[in-house]
Residue, then its C-alpha position, 0 to 999 in steps of 0.5 A: m500500500r502506498r504511504k500517505i504523503t500528506s493529509n491533502f492530495v491523498n486520493w490524488v496521489d494514489g490515483m495518479k500513482l506518483s512517487k514522492d519526488q514527483f509529488i514534491t515537484q508538482e506541488r511546487a509547480i502548483r504553488d508557483h502557478l497560483r502565485d503567477a496567476v495572482e500576479l498576472g491578474l487573472s479573474d477571481h473565478h479562476f480560483g474556484l477551479l477544481e481538481p478531479v478526484d475520479l474522472s471516467f469515460h462511459g460510452r458516450e459520456a464523460r463523468l467527473i465525480a467530486c472535486r477539490a477546490v483550489c484556493r489562492d494560497g495553494s491550499r485545497i478544500e478536501h473532498l468529502p463523500e457527503h459533498e460528492q457531485v457528479a458532472d456529465a458531458d455528452l460526447s455523442t456529438y463528437q463520435n461522428p465520422e467527421h470527427e475521426g482522429r480529432s482531439f478534444y479537451l474536457l473543460a471543468m467550469p465552476q458555476h459562478e453563482a456558487s463559487e463566491g466563497l467566504g475566504p479572505y479574497v473575493g471569489e475564493p471558496p471558503r476554507q473553513e467549511t467542507c464544501v466545493p463549488r458546483m461545476k459543469l463539464l464542457v467539451m472543446p475541440d483542440d483547435r478552439l482552445n486558445a489563450t482567450a478561453l484559458r484566461s477565463a474560468m475554464l480549466p482543461i482537466a482531460r484530453f481525448s481523441v476519437q478513434q473508430g467511433k470510440v472515445v479514447p482518453a489521452q493517457d499522457y495528458l497533464a493538465p496545464w496547471f501542472q505543466i509549467i513550461g520553463c524559460p531557458d533564456l530567463e537568466k539572459l532576460k534578467q541580465d538584459l533588464e539589469e543592463t537596461l535599467n542602468v542605461v535608462s538611469g544613466g541617460s536620464k542622469m546625463v540630461l539632468n547633469k547638463l541642465y543643473d550644472k549650468p547657472r540658474e539664468i541659463q536653466d531658465r533658457f533651456p530650450n525644451r524642458n520635456y527632456e527634464h520631465w522625462a528624465i525625472h519621472t523615469l528615474n523616480s519610476i525605476s528606483r523600485l525596480k532596481a531595488d527589486l532586482q537587487l533583492g532577487m527576481e528568479r521567476p518568469y512572471q517577476l521579470v515579465r511584470a518588471v519589464m511591463e512596469l518599466a514600459n508603463a513608466i516610460e510611456g507615463a513620462w511621455a504622456s504627462m509631458p507639458e508640451r508633448e506636441e513640441f517635443m514630438k516635432q523636435m524628436e522628428g528632426i533627429g533622424n536616427w533617434s526618432r526611428l529608435v523611439r518609434g521602434m520602442q513605442t512599437a515594442m511597448s504596444k506589442l507588450a501591452s496587447f499580448r495575451y498572457t498565459h500563466w503557464d507559458l511565458n516564453p512568448a512574453c519573455e521574447l517580447c520583453a527582450t525586444f522592448l529592452e533592446q529598443a529602450r537601451l538604444v533610445h536611452a543610450q543616446l538620450g544624454e548625447l543629443n545636442r538639443f540638450e545644450p542651452v541656447t541663448l536667444l534674443r527673445d530670452v534676453p531682457q528688454a533693457t539688455q536688448q537695447e544695448v545689444i542692438k545699439p551700434v558701436k562706433p569703431e575706434p579710429e586708428p592712430g593719426q585719424f580724425k576722431w568722431n567726437q573730437s571738435k575742430p581746433 
């Protein structure tokens, strides 16, 4: 008889026939997934999702008997016999000849009106009471199960295919909350983020140094203070990111979230500029730099519109790497532009000084020549 590892997961471990090492690995993956999902802002109903205790296929029906509820902190509400629930899904539609050889997912979906719990988070099932949310089963073809569906309250708990008119469960299928895909380039992304923060900080400081090293009267004649605004706001925004990076970012979602915060900080500094139209006109006058800025804006928009899935962040890491590269190119030139040199314009000179500047100066006569104001003898 297999030894019980913990009071929780007993049925699950025995049913899946996991070794102790496999159990510990998947337990860590589950907790990591839940933290990822919290950080990436998935819906509260996602945490009313369930673990199957007994899933079986009977002819044209799939039957799920009872479940455990998953809480935000990784704990589970243990299944009890008196709270058993049975959910069926009709598979007869998918046994037609036109579906021969196709794959389908079996999705568990909690009833929203029954998943509101008494836990400390909205939508979390109650921890103290021995009950689980009511749920139902749905069937979805493989090609329709996209990121949008997975970000909702649906959870694919099984996969099957139709072979010779019969439903054949996939024995090697592992539900995505266990299948946390690793990021092979995670360390490189971490180094890119650290380098980018240093470049952004250095470029912003160069702008401020060029301004504040000048006398006060020259500071007032700074041609475009949007650069100063950009530098100050960016420095304020990345200070916490640099501290978090020094404390340690080892998980994919932490780095992805930090890059998104950096992109939001740069975009926020741009959006709050007092004279943005004038700044954009000046930026277009600098050919290479304007092209780099547009590339950075494109990378930011892709990063903002990307649909994130919490168990596979590799596509997100690729977008983050592209944005970081563009941000480094832009901010590396930020402090080198000639536009940051204060210019003395006639309109900036006080009125009294202008008259002295405009008044013509009489040339001094050479020795032996007659002087202008010298009276005749």
